[in-house]
N, C-alpha and C positions, 0 to 999 in steps of 0.2 A: 505430309503433317498436317495436323488437324487442329481446328481453331483451339480446342482444349489445351492441345502443346504450345500453341504459340501464347495462349493468354499463361500458361505455367511459367513459361519464361521472362515475359514481360512483366507479370508480379512478383518474381523472384529477383529479377533487377530493381526493380523499387525497393522489394526490402532489403536487400543490401545497401543500397543507397540510404535509405532511412536510417539503420543502422548506424551507418558510419557516420551521418551527421549526429547523432545522439550522442556518441562520445567524441566528437569532433568541433562540434559547436561550442563557441564561446558563450553565447550566453545561455542561461539556463529555460527560459521561454522557448527557443529556438530547439534546443535538445527534447523537451518535452513536446513538441509539436508533432517534432519527427517520431518521437516515443509513440505518439497515438497513430501514425501513419504506418509504423512497424508492425504494432499490434493488429490493427484494422486488415493490414497485408496479409500476415502470417491467419488470420481469420480465414481470411478469403481463400487464400491456399490448401487449408484443410477442406472446408468447404467443394473446394472443386476437386480434392482427392477423395470423397464420400466421406469425411470425419465432420458432419454435420453435429454432433453434439460437442468437439473440442472447439469448432469454429464457434458457436454459440455462447459456450465458458468464456472463452477469451474475450468476447466481446461484452460479457455481462458482468466479469470479473474484473477484469483489466484496464479495459476502454472506459467500462463505465467508473471507475475509483481512481482512473488517473488524474482528477480534479484532487483527490487525496495524496497522490504521490507529489503534486504540484506545491502543494502546501506545504508537504514534509520539506522539497527543494527550499522553498523560501525559508523556512525556519533552520535548516543546518545554513544557509547562506545569510543570513538576516539582512535579509532584502526588504526594504520599507513598500507598503502597499504604494505609496503617493510617487512611487518613481513606476513602478509596473503601469499605473493610471495614466503617468505622461507618455508612456512609451506606448500606449494601446493601438493608437493608429498606424504603428510602426509595423506591428505583427499583426494586422488586419489582412493587409492583401495576402501575405504567406500562410496565415490562417484560411482564408477563402480558396486560394492554391489547391492546399493540403483537401478541403472538406471536399474539393470537386475531384480530386483526383480519389477518393472514397468512394463518394456516390458513383465513378465511371466502373472503379474495380466493381463493386457489387450489382452493377448494372449489365456488365459482360458475365460475370459469375452465375447470375440468375437467367441471364439472355443466351448462355451457350445452349440450351433447350434447342431452339432454334435455328441454330447454327451447326457447320459439320463438326459436333463433337466425339466423332469416332463410335464405337460398337461399347456399349454398356457392359461394364463387368456383369457374370454370371452368377447371383447369390440366393443361398436357399432361401424358402420361405420366411423360417424364423431365425433370421441374421439379425441381429442387434449389434450396431457397432458400440455401442456403450457398456456391454455386457465383455464382448470382445476387447475392449480396451482397460475393461477392471481386470480381466484374467491374464492379461498379458503385465499390466501394471505388477502383481501382487504375486507373480509367479517364474516367468521368463526376465523381467527386467526390476525387480523388487531392489537391486543392489542399486540399480541407478536410482530409481526414486529413491530410496533413505539417502544416497549419494546428493543426491537434490537439495532434501530437506536439511541436512547437513549445513549445506553452503546458503541456504535462507537465513537458517537459522543464525550460522556467523555473522552475516553481512547487517541483519537487526541488531545482534548485538552490538557490532561494531559502529552503526550508525547510532544508538543510543551512547556508546562511549565519546563518538565526536562532538555529540550535540551536550553532553554534560561535563566535557574538558573544560578544565581552569573558569568554571564559574564560579563567583561569591554566593550568589544569591541560591544556591541549591542546597537543600538540606540532603545530609548522607545520615546512617544508621550507622553505629557502631555495635558491630554483633557482639564482641567482646566486653565491652562494657554491660552491655543488657544482660548475658549471660553469668557475671559476675554481680548482679546488683541482689543488694540483703530488704530485707523489709525493714530494718530498723533505717537504712538509708532512706525510704522511700515514705514511711507514716513516722509522724509527730503527734504524741499524746501533750495537748497542753489543756490545763486547770482553768475553765473557765468558770465565773460566778455570775450568777446570773444577779437581777434585781432585787430580788426576793429574799436573797443572802444576805444583801448588803443593806437592807431598809432596817432589820432588828437592831443592828448596829450603832444606827444614827439616833434611833430613838433611846438605846441605852446611853449613848453622848450627851443627851438633851436631859435625861433626867440627871443624870452627875452636875451638870451645868448650874442647874434648878437649886 
């Protein structure tokens, strides 16, 4: 068994544990920290298997945007920022441990070149994993990609529905009333007299009095 095989199994175990903690942790901060670890470990696995493009995209898109996800969780759970600031020290040790694990993973994946990593796969000179990935996604696995897109769409709509449910400060549009609207209901003509129109009347009244 080569060093690459051992590293693959170690990263797989870390990924399974991190994914389990994402759904089992009672605290949203703990779940998000393990979600960062799960994303980063998956990225290291893809780089280890030769899919560098997928690994870099996962780090840039998901790990880079995890702060937005964290804010989204705070919005849904109505957690106050003052409470999170008070518990910052409690999560400091966990964050340092997860950060150390991520650094070690990256060091081992990048350092497998100097270890017994086994024979490298033979690839043609014009091989491009990004092109191969695109061809597979839109030819062989196009149905799976469409199903994944529908699942993400349903998740987004469900999150919006959960956030806007039973709130009195949300303005909702009633499309049926907008369709039935008439010009007479929206436009009102008012006869307004200017000061120049009222001035001659005052002069005439003064002459009659004299």
